[in-house]
C-alpha positions as CSV (number, residue, x, y, z in Angstrom):
1,M,21.9,-10.3,54.4
2,K,20.3,-12.0,51.4
3,K,16.7,-11.8,50.9
4,Q,14.9,-15.2,50.3
5,L,12.2,-15.4,48.1
6,L,8.8,-16.8,49.7
7,P,7.7,-20.3,48.0
8,F,4.8,-18.7,45.7
9,A,7.2,-16.0,44.2
10,N,10.1,-18.8,44.4
11,Y,7.9,-20.6,42.0
12,I,6.7,-17.7,40.1
13,H,10.5,-16.8,39.6
14,K,11.2,-20.1,38.1
15,T,8.1,-20.2,35.8
16,L,8.8,-17.0,34.3
17,F,12.8,-18.3,33.8
18,V,11.5,-21.2,32.1
19,I,8.8,-19.4,29.9
20,G,11.9,-17.1,28.7
21,L,14.5,-19.9,28.2
22,F,11.4,-21.9,26.1
23,V,10.7,-18.2,23.7
24,I,14.6,-18.2,23.3
25,I,15.0,-21.9,22.1
26,A,11.9,-21.9,20.0
27,G,12.6,-18.9,18.2
28,S,16.3,-20.3,17.2
29,V,15.0,-23.5,15.6
30,N,11.9,-22.4,14.2
31,A,13.2,-21.6,11.0
32,S,11.8,-21.8,7.8
33,T,12.1,-21.3,4.0
34,L,10.5,-18.6,2.1
35,Y,9.8,-18.6,-1.5
36,S,8.8,-15.1,-3.4
37,I,5.4,-15.9,-5.0
38,A,4.9,-12.1,-6.3
39,S,6.5,-9.1,-7.5
40,S,6.0,-7.0,-4.1
41,S,7.4,-5.8,-1.0
42,W,10.0,-7.7,1.3
43,S,7.4,-6.9,3.7
44,A,4.2,-7.8,2.5
45,G,2.9,-11.0,3.8
46,G,1.7,-12.1,0.2
47,T,5.0,-11.9,-1.3
48,W,5.8,-15.1,0.2
49,S,5.2,-18.7,0.5
50,L,6.4,-21.4,2.5
51,T,6.5,-23.9,-0.7
52,Q,8.0,-23.0,-4.0
53,G,4.4,-21.7,-6.1
54,G,2.4,-22.3,-3.2
55,P,-0.1,-20.1,-1.6
56,A,0.8,-16.9,0.6
57,C,1.5,-17.7,4.1
58,D,0.8,-14.3,5.4
59,C,4.1,-14.1,7.2
60,T,7.2,-12.2,6.4
61,P,10.8,-13.6,7.0
62,T,12.9,-13.6,10.1
63,A,16.0,-13.8,11.1
64,S,16.8,-17.6,11.2
65,D,14.4,-18.0,7.5
66,V,16.1,-19.1,4.3
67,V,14.9,-16.7,1.9
68,V,14.5,-17.5,-2.0
69,I,13.6,-14.8,-4.2
70,V,12.8,-16.9,-7.4
71,S,12.3,-16.0,-11.1
72,P,10.1,-13.9,-12.3
73,Y,9.8,-12.1,-9.2
74,T,11.5,-8.8,-8.3
75,V,11.0,-8.0,-4.3
76,T,11.2,-4.4,-3.5
77,S,12.4,-3.3,-0.1
78,T,11.9,0.2,1.5
79,S,13.8,-0.5,4.7
80,D,17.5,-1.5,5.1
81,I,17.8,-5.5,4.8
82,T,20.1,-7.3,7.0
83,I,21.5,-10.9,6.3
84,G,22.7,-12.8,9.5
85,P,21.6,-13.2,13.5
86,G,19.5,-10.6,14.9
87,G,18.6,-9.9,11.0
88,N,15.8,-10.4,8.2
89,A,17.0,-13.6,7.0
90,G,20.0,-16.1,8.2
91,T,20.3,-17.1,4.2
92,L,19.0,-15.4,1.3
93,T,19.4,-16.3,-2.4
94,I,18.5,-14.9,-5.4
95,E,17.7,-17.1,-8.4
96,S,18.6,-16.3,-11.7
97,G,15.9,-14.4,-12.9
98,G,14.7,-13.2,-9.7
99,S,16.1,-9.8,-8.3
100,L,15.8,-7.5,-5.0
101,N,15.4,-4.3,-5.9
102,M,16.5,-1.6,-2.4
103,S,18.3,1.0,-4.6
104,T,17.5,3.8,-2.0
105,K,18.1,1.2,0.9
106,N,21.4,-1.2,2.4
107,L,22.2,-4.3,2.6
108,D,24.7,-5.6,5.4
109,V,25.7,-9.2,5.4
110,K,26.8,-10.2,9.1
111,S,29.0,-13.1,10.5
112,S,27.1,-16.1,9.9
113,G,25.0,-14.8,7.1
114,I,24.7,-16.1,3.7
115,F,24.1,-14.4,0.6
116,N,23.9,-16.2,-2.8
117,L,23.1,-14.6,-5.8
118,Y,22.4,-15.8,-9.3
119,G,19.9,-13.0,-10.5
120,T,20.0,-9.2,-9.4
121,L,20.6,-7.1,-6.8
122,S,20.0,-3.1,-6.6
123,A,21.3,-1.7,-3.2
124,K,22.3,2.1,-2.0
125,D,25.5,0.8,0.6
126,V,26.7,-2.6,0.8
127,E,28.4,-4.1,3.5
128,F,30.0,-7.4,3.8
129,D,31.0,-8.7,7.6
130,N,34.4,-10.4,8.8
131,G,32.6,-14.1,8.9
132,S,30.1,-13.3,5.8
133,T,29.8,-15.8,3.3
134,V,28.8,-14.2,-0.2
135,T,29.1,-16.1,-3.7
136,T,28.1,-14.3,-6.9
137,F,27.7,-16.2,-9.5
138,F,28.4,-15.8,-13.6
139,G,25.5,-14.0,-15.1
140,S,24.6,-12.2,-12.3
141,T,24.5,-8.5,-11.4
142,I,24.9,-6.3,-8.5
143,T,24.3,-2.5,-8.9
144,I,25.2,-0.4,-5.5
145,T,24.1,3.5,-6.0
146,G,26.4,4.4,-2.7
147,D,29.2,2.5,-0.9
148,F,30.4,-0.9,-1.1
149,E,32.8,-2.1,1.7
150,N,34.1,-5.7,2.6
151,K,35.8,-5.4,6.4
152,N,38.7,-6.1,7.9
153,N,39.6,-10.1,7.4
154,S,36.2,-11.0,5.4
155,T,37.3,-13.8,3.3
156,G,34.8,-15.6,2.5
157,I,34.0,-13.3,-0.5
158,I,33.3,-14.8,-4.2
159,I,32.6,-12.4,-6.9
160,N,31.9,-14.2,-10.0
161,G,29.1,-12.0,-11.7
162,T,29.2,-8.2,-12.2
163,M,29.4,-5.6,-9.5
164,A,28.8,-2.1,-9.9
165,V,29.8,0.6,-7.5
166,A,28.9,4.0,-7.9
167,G,30.4,5.5,-5.1
168,G,33.3,4.6,-3.1
169,F,35.1,1.0,-2.8
170,K,36.6,-0.2,0.5
171,N,38.4,-3.8,1.1
172,G,39.5,-3.6,4.7
173,T,42.7,-5.2,6.1
174,G,43.4,-8.7,5.3
175,A,39.8,-8.6,3.7
176,I,40.0,-11.4,0.1
177,I,37.7,-11.0,-2.4
178,S,38.1,-14.1,-4.8
179,G,36.7,-15.1,-8.1
180,T,37.4,-16.1,-11.8
181,T,35.2,-14.2,-13.9
182,G,34.0,-11.5,-11.6
183,A,34.5,-8.1,-12.8
184,I,33.7,-4.8,-10.1
185,S,33.9,-1.5,-11.2
186,V,34.2,1.7,-9.3
187,V,33.1,5.6,-10.2
188,G,34.6,6.9,-6.6
189,S,37.4,6.5,-4.0
190,V,38.8,3.0,-3.7
191,S,40.9,2.0,-0.7
192,N,42.1,-1.6,-0.9
193,S,44.0,-3.0,2.2
194,G,43.5,-6.6,1.0
195,A,43.4,-8.5,-2.0
196,V,41.0,-8.6,-4.9
197,F,41.0,-11.4,-7.6
198,E,44.2,-12.6,-6.5
199,G,46.3,-8.8,-6.9
200,S,43.8,-7.5,-9.4
201,A,44.5,-3.3,-9.2
202,C,42.2,-0.5,-9.8
203,S,43.7,2.9,-9.5
204,P,43.1,5.5,-10.1
205,S,39.0,5.5,-10.0
206,P,36.7,5.2,-11.9
207,C,38.4,1.4,-13.1
208,T,37.5,-2.0,-13.0
209,F,39.2,-5.1,-10.8
210,A,38.6,-7.8,-13.0
211,G,39.2,-11.5,-12.4
212,G,40.3,-14.3,-14.7
213,S,38.8,-15.8,-17.9
214,L,35.8,-18.2,-18.1
215,P,37.2,-21.7,-18.5
216,I,34.5,-22.9,-20.5
217,E,32.0,-21.3,-22.6
218,L,28.6,-22.6,-21.8
219,I,25.8,-22.4,-24.5
220,N,22.9,-24.0,-22.2
221,F,22.4,-25.8,-19.1
222,D,18.8,-27.8,-18.5
223,A,17.3,-29.9,-16.6
224,K,13.7,-31.5,-16.8
225,L,11.4,-33.8,-15.1
226,N,11.2,-37.7,-17.0
227,E,8.5,-39.1,-15.0
228,K,10.5,-40.5,-12.0
229,T,13.9,-38.9,-13.0
230,V,15.4,-35.7,-13.4
231,E,17.4,-35.3,-16.9
232,F,20.6,-32.7,-17.4
233,H,21.9,-31.3,-20.6
234,W,24.4,-29.0,-21.3
235,T,26.6,-27.5,-24.2
236,T,29.9,-26.3,-24.2
237,A,31.0,-24.1,-27.4
238,S,35.3,-24.7,-26.2
239,E,37.3,-25.7,-22.9
240,I,40.0,-24.4,-21.4
241,N,41.9,-26.6,-18.9
242,N,38.7,-28.6,-18.2
243,D,38.6,-31.4,-15.7
244,F,35.3,-32.5,-14.6
245,F,31.2,-31.5,-14.2
246,T,29.5,-32.1,-11.6
247,I,25.4,-31.8,-10.8
248,E,24.9,-30.4,-7.6
249,K,21.2,-30.2,-5.8
250,S,19.7,-28.3,-2.9
251,T,16.1,-27.9,-1.5
252,N,16.5,-24.6,-0.2
253,G,18.9,-22.7,-2.8
254,S,21.4,-23.0,-0.1
255,S,23.0,-26.0,0.7
256,F,23.8,-28.5,-2.2
257,E,24.6,-32.0,-2.3
258,F,26.5,-34.3,-5.2
259,I,24.6,-36.0,-7.8
260,A,26.3,-37.2,-10.9
261,K,29.7,-36.7,-12.5
262,K,30.7,-36.4,-16.0
263,D,34.4,-36.0,-17.3
264,G,35.6,-32.7,-19.3
265,A,37.1,-32.5,-22.3
266,G,40.3,-31.1,-21.2
267,N,40.8,-28.5,-24.2
268,S,38.3,-28.1,-27.0
269,T,37.3,-25.0,-29.7
270,S,34.4,-27.5,-30.7
271,R,31.2,-27.6,-29.4
272,K,30.7,-30.4,-27.1
273,D,27.2,-32.2,-25.8
274,Y,26.8,-33.5,-22.3
275,S,24.0,-35.1,-20.5
276,L,23.4,-36.8,-16.8
277,T,20.7,-37.6,-14.6
278,D,19.4,-37.8,-11.2
279,E,17.9,-41.5,-10.5
280,N,16.3,-40.0,-7.2
281,P,14.7,-36.8,-7.6
282,T,13.3,-35.1,-4.3
283,T,9.4,-34.6,-3.8
284,G,9.0,-30.8,-3.9
285,A,11.5,-28.2,-5.5
286,S,14.9,-28.8,-6.1
287,Y,17.3,-26.4,-7.4
288,Y,20.0,-27.9,-9.8
289,R,23.6,-26.2,-10.7
290,L,26.2,-27.4,-13.0
291,K,30.1,-27.2,-11.1
292,Q,33.0,-27.0,-13.5
293,T,36.0,-27.9,-12.2
294,D,39.6,-27.7,-13.6
295,F,42.9,-29.7,-13.6
296,D,44.2,-27.2,-10.9
297,G,41.3,-27.8,-8.6
298,K,39.5,-24.2,-9.6
299,F,36.1,-24.1,-10.2
300,E,32.8,-22.3,-11.4
301,Y,29.1,-22.4,-11.5
302,S,26.2,-22.3,-13.5
303,N,23.3,-20.6,-12.9
304,L,20.3,-22.6,-11.0
305,V,17.6,-24.3,-12.5
306,A,14.4,-25.2,-10.5
307,V,12.5,-29.0,-11.1
308,N,9.5,-29.2,-9.2
309,Y,8.9,-33.0,-8.5
310,E,5.2,-33.4,-7.3
311,K,4.5,-37.2,-5.8
312,N,1.3,-37.5,-3.8
313,S,0.6,-39.8,-1.3
314,T,-1.2,-42.1,-3.8
315,G,2.0,-42.7,-6.1
316,C,1.1,-40.0,-8.7
317,V,3.0,-37.3,-10.4
318,L,1.8,-34.5,-11.7
319,T,3.7,-32.7,-15.0
320,V,2.3,-29.7,-17.0
321,Y,4.6,-29.4,-20.1
322,P,6.1,-27.5,-22.0
323,N,6.9,-24.9,-18.9
324,P,7.0,-22.1,-19.9
325,C,4.0,-23.0,-22.4
326,T,4.3,-21.4,-25.6
327,S,1.0,-22.4,-27.0
328,E,-0.9,-26.4,-26.3
329,C,-0.2,-26.9,-22.9
330,T,-0.5,-30.7,-21.3
331,I,-1.8,-31.7,-17.7
332,D,-0.7,-35.0,-17.3
333,L,-0.9,-37.3,-13.9
334,A,0.9,-40.3,-14.4
335,E,2.8,-43.6,-12.2
336,C,-0.2,-43.8,-9.8
337,D,-0.4,-46.7,-7.6
338,N,-4.4,-46.1,-6.8
339,T,-6.3,-49.1,-6.0
340,E,-9.1,-46.6,-7.0
341,S,-9.4,-43.5,-8.6
342,P,-11.8,-41.0,-7.4
343,E,-13.0,-38.6,-9.6
344,I,-10.7,-35.7,-9.6
345,N,-11.2,-31.9,-10.2
346,V,-8.6,-30.0,-12.3
347,E,-8.4,-26.1,-12.2
348,L,-6.4,-23.4,-13.8
349,V,-6.0,-19.9,-11.6
350,D,-4.2,-17.1,-12.6
351,A,-2.2,-14.8,-10.4
352,S,-5.4,-13.2,-9.3
353,G,-6.7,-16.1,-8.0
354,S,-9.6,-16.6,-10.4
355,K,-10.1,-19.7,-12.3
356,V,-9.8,-19.3,-15.7
357,F,-10.0,-23.2,-16.9
358,S,-11.9,-26.1,-15.2
359,K,-12.2,-29.7,-16.2
360,V,-12.8,-33.6,-14.9
361,P,-10.7,-35.7,-16.8
362,L,-11.6,-39.8,-17.6
363,R,-8.9,-41.3,-15.7
364,D,-7.9,-45.0,-16.3
365,D,-7.5,-48.1,-14.6
366,K,-4.6,-46.9,-12.5
367,G,-5.9,-43.4,-11.7
368,S,-3.7,-41.7,-14.8
369,F,-4.8,-39.4,-17.3
370,S,-3.5,-36.8,-19.8
371,F,-4.9,-34.0,-21.7
372,S,-4.2,-30.3,-23.3
373,F,-5.7,-27.2,-23.4
374,D,-5.1,-23.9,-24.6
375,S,-4.6,-25.3,-27.9
376,K,-5.7,-22.0,-29.5
377,N,-3.4,-19.7,-27.3
378,N,-6.2,-17.7,-25.7
379,L,-4.6,-17.5,-22.3
380,K,-3.0,-14.1,-21.5
381,P,0.5,-14.2,-20.8
382,G,1.7,-14.9,-16.7
383,I,2.0,-17.0,-13.9
384,Y,-0.8,-19.6,-13.4
385,I,-1.3,-22.4,-10.7
386,V,-2.7,-26.0,-12.1
387,R,-4.6,-27.6,-9.0
388,G,-6.3,-31.4,-9.1
389,V,-8.5,-32.1,-6.1
390,S,-10.2,-35.0,-5.1
391,R,-11.5,-36.6,-1.8
392,K,-8.0,-38.3,-1.7
393,E,-5.6,-36.0,-3.5
394,N,-4.4,-32.5,-3.7
395,Y,-1.6,-31.7,-6.2
396,T,-0.6,-28.4,-7.1
397,K,2.0,-26.7,-10.0
398,K,2.7,-23.8,-11.6
399,I,3.1,-23.2,-15.3
400,I,4.3,-20.0,-17.3
401,I,1.9,-19.3,-20.2
402,K,4.0,-17.3,-22.9
């Protein structure tokens, strides 16, 4: 005979079920974006912030989080890292100039996990599971001190940087590694039951899988804030079969949106200069990249360029330039819509949190101000935070002193 729960026991049973369901749902949706703010351990709370260049969150990445390692920081790990469900992050992006060093530990990108590499990764064993999405961009580097495996039917792998494998290389049945500018060098044994770079061979080892040639020779790609817009400038030394360029923007380093398009030169052996503008920058940190598309539909991406657009509730925009700063630096607060301009204290704080400079600037009738500092180049090279605080405003800007 089926046992019947007493009313109170039935109530407790239902209550516990609802609480458990709430915990599961809350854990699945409470994802955050974490940015590195120091060269330190993956497991240290002081390594991460919930805003780029912001204060430490005293937190560490969880399975649903988007993790961005920004320049110039190197994050280290003394434990294995898994990207994807049940792992240490949902999405991992390593910016150009950023690094993840776990040369004695393993990296595994699970199904539904996303890994974008513009900078540098060093790991022992690396595995990409079926259903994972991995993109390494031109100029990126992966150093694997152990073995590499792209598992059976894993087809979402694009290698356009370099990858050096000291141990064995295995590309499973039905597995595909694509890319047009990548190179994978292998010292150990090679087992390739799938396809690498559309049929590139690597035998006997040591050997190298090689992608195609770069369709354009990109000299530079820059993105700079100009008051309320972001201006892009790039230059090519040569172009082959180049149809057009597009600018793409992301707020988390993973998901990108179209901003603007510019026709390419087709085929050229001479220098070409290009420019475009984002007329509606997003408040906070944005990551821009240049996408180049051939006439046959193939495409490549540049490295990421970060721009921080700070617009306070008063309508002001804080900029610090040049950034990085090599001599005299300028702090500028402009485009204000203030009906009143309260006294504001501007401080410069070093990486240890120590105040190295402070000033109360004179504001004009709109609330704007501009002044220079470190004209004698007395500051030590490093990363600093500019803070501007009044009774109504709170501004923060990261600056690199060289």
